[in-house]
N, C-alpha and C positions, 0 to 999 in steps of 0.2 A: 298046974294052974299057971295061966299066963300072967306075966308081970305087968303091972300098970304102966301105961305109957308115961314117959318122963319128959318134961319140958326144960330140963337142966341143960345149960350151955356146955360145949366141949371144953375141956381144961385149956387155959391160956398158957403160952410159954412164959417162963419167968424172965426177968430182965437179962440174966446171964445168957440164956439160950437165945434171946432176941439179938443180943450183941454179936453172938457167934454167927447167926444167920446173916446179919448185916455185913460182917467181914467176908463171908463166903460170896455174897452177892457182889460186893465191890471187887473181889478178886476175879470173879468171872467177867465183869464189865471191863476190868483192866486188861484181861487176856484178849477180849474181843477188840479193844482199842489198839493194842499193840499189833495184833494180826492185821488190822486195817492200815495203820499209819506208820508202823515201825517203832522200834524200841526207843528211838531218840526223839520222837515227836514231843514238842513242848517241854523237853527237859531244859532246865536252866542250870548253868554252871557259873560260878563266880570267876571272874577273870583273875589271872595271876597278877599279883601286885609287886611293884618294885619297892625297895626302901624309899622313904620319903625324899632323901637327898638325890636320888637318881630317877625319880618317877617322871616319865615323859607325859606331855599333854595327850589326851585321847584323840589323836588326829590320824589322818590317812598315813599309810606307810610312806617312807621317803621315796620320792620318784626322781628319776634322772632323765637324761635326754631321750631314752626309749619311750617315755610317756608323752612326748610332744605330739600335739594334735594339729590337724590342719587349721589354718587361720579361719576364724568365723565360728569355731566350736570352742566353748569354754572348757579348759582342761580341768581335771578333777580337783586340783589343789586350790582353785578359786571358784569352784562351781557355786551357783546360787547368788553371785554378786553381779549386779547388772553392769557396772563399770568398775572393775577391780582397781584398787589402789595398791601398787606393788612397792613394797619396802625391800630393796635388795641390799644385802649386807655381805661384806667380805668376811672371811672366817679368821684367818691367821692375824694375830695382833689386833683384832677387832672383836669378834664374838668370843674369842679365847685369847689368853695371854701369850700363847706360844706361837712359834713358826713351826708348823708340822714337819717340814723338810729338814729343818735344823735338828729337830729331836730325832728324826730317823738317822741323821748323820752322827749324832752323839752316840748312837748305839754301835757305830763302827770305829770309835776311838777318837782321841783328841785331834789327830792330824786331819782326818776326814772331816770332823766337825768344824775345825777352823777354816778349812777350804770352802766348805759348803756355806757356812755362815757369811763368809766374805762375799761369795757370789750372790747370795740372797740379798744382802744389804745393798750391793751395787745394782742389782736388778730393781729393787724397790725404790732406790734413789734415782733410777733412770739412767745410770751410767753405762750399762751394757744391755743389749737386747734380751728380752725375756726368753725368746725362743732358743737362744744360744745357751742360756743358763739352765733352762728346763732339761734339755737333753744331758748336759754335762753332769748335773747333780745326780740324776738318776743312774747314769752309768757308773758314777763313783760309789754311790750308796748301794745300789741293787737291793732294795728293801724286800724282805720276805713278807708273806701274808701275816705271819706272827708279828713281825715288826710293825706293820701297819695297824694291826688290831691293838697293839700296846699304845701306839700314839693316839688312836681313837679314844681310848680310855683317858689318856692325858688331856685331850681336848675338853672332855667333860669335867674333869677335876679342876681345870684352870679356866672355866667359863667366866666371862665378864660378870661381875657380881650383880649388876642391875639388869642383866639381859632378860631373864624370864619375866620379871615384873613389868619391864618396859614393853616387851612384845605383847604381853597380855593386855595391857592398857591400849596399845595401838590396834590390836585386833578388834577391841571393843569399838574403836573409831572407824573400823572398816578397812584397815590395812592388812594385806596379805604378805607375810615375810617370805623371802626367797634367799637362799645362800648362793652368791655368785663369787666363785673363788678360783684362783690358780692352783689350789691345793689338790689333794687326791680324794676322789669320791669315797672309796672304802674307809678312809681314815676319818672323813668328815661326817659320815652317816650317823655314828652314835651321837654326836653333838646335835645334829639336826633332829634326831628322834627325841633327845632330851628336851630340846627347846620347842618341840611340836611343829617343826618346819617341814613341810611335805615336799618341797621342791629344792633340789640341789643341782646347780650347774657347776661342775668341776671336772677334773680330768681323771678318767678311769685308768686303773692299773690292771695288768693281767699277770697271772701267775701260772706256773706249770703244775703238773699233778702233785709234785712234792711241796708246793707252796713257795717255790723260788721265783724271783722276779723274771718276767718274760717280756716286759715292754709296757708302753703306755699309749693312750689314744692320741696319736700325733695330729689328728685332724681337728681336735677340739679347739675352739677359738681361744679358750683361756690359757692355752699353752704358748701364746705369742702376744707380742705387743699389739694393741688395738683390738684384742679379742673381746674384752669385756664390753665395749660399746656395741659390738656386733651381737653379743648375747642379749643385751638389754633391748636393742631394737627388735630382735626376734621375739623376745618375751612380750613386748608391747603389742606386736602384730598378732601373736598367738592368743593373747588373752583379751585384747581390746581394752587394755588398761587406760583409764582416764588420766592417772598420774603415776609416775615412776620416780622413785627416789633411790639414790645409791649412797651407801655409807662405807667408808674404808680408809685405810691408813696409807696406802701406797700410790706410787705414780700410775700404776695400771688402773687403779680406781679413779684417780683424777682425770684420766683420759675419757671417762664416761660423761663428762660435763655436757658435751653436745648431744648426748643421747638420752638425757634424763631431764625431768622438770626441776629437780633439786639435787645438788650434790652436797654431801656433808663429810668433811674430813674428820678423821678420828685420831686422837693422840694420847690415849691412856697408856699404851705400852711402848709406842715408838712414835716420835715426832719427826716426820720427814719435812725438811725445810721448805721444799717446793710445794708440798701439799698444804702446809699451814699458810703459806703466802698466797696461794692461788684459789683455795677453796672458798666459796661464798659463805660457808658456815664451817666452824671448826669446834668440835666438842671433845671433852676428855672423859666422858661417861655416857653410856648409851641412854641413860635417863635424860640427857640433854636433848634427845629427840622429841620429848613430850611437848615442850613449848613451841617447837618448830613445825610439828605436823598435826594439823587439826583432824 
């Protein structure tokens, strides 16, 4: 006897079975997505963070002379600004309390330190030509890559206490900071990163495969008297800057007066008599730039 036709609906999967099917369907879709785009597509990773006291501003990597672009094209470190305003700062005894070359000499013992400190002071006071001192100091010290890295850390630990806040406030007013220094690029780079400064004009050092000193960039203008004005004129031409300001403690900084719109002498760590006497403005804290620069 044939059974009576039934209009009953087929059994529905329970909630647990539905969730299992949903997971299988998502897994299949994910496999197809990875096959099409690759396993890293749209993945997000959290950036590594530095401790608060050493965290650098999220800016472009530090650039050096190799990143210089032809005049008329805006370089990356001030891109997006129609007429950049450049705030150029010395490093040693300005952005940081130390003289980097003196600290390198200190690692060679008291006799070398005393000789180099005397040469540095005489050069900063304008008593002897910078180019003469530059070569003699490096030949005496012969810094290794490890020595330079250690001084780079010291630059950050001795940063001028108002530097970060002052630079942040001036960036908000449209100023782009640049380090222009007679120091050494690989030593200054950690401080530049800490302060969020993407352009460093300084003298590069070279090392051999073992990390021993092999020489320096003798052609860089910062290694001679009159070099900083040449750097600032080149920066103005490169960027099309509407205003250029220089801040520094030494006579080599004072020499830039004719190449900038405003020169500001700095005396928190060392007061050079000639700089204090001839600078149109003289401050003892970088926060003193705030009322000077609109």
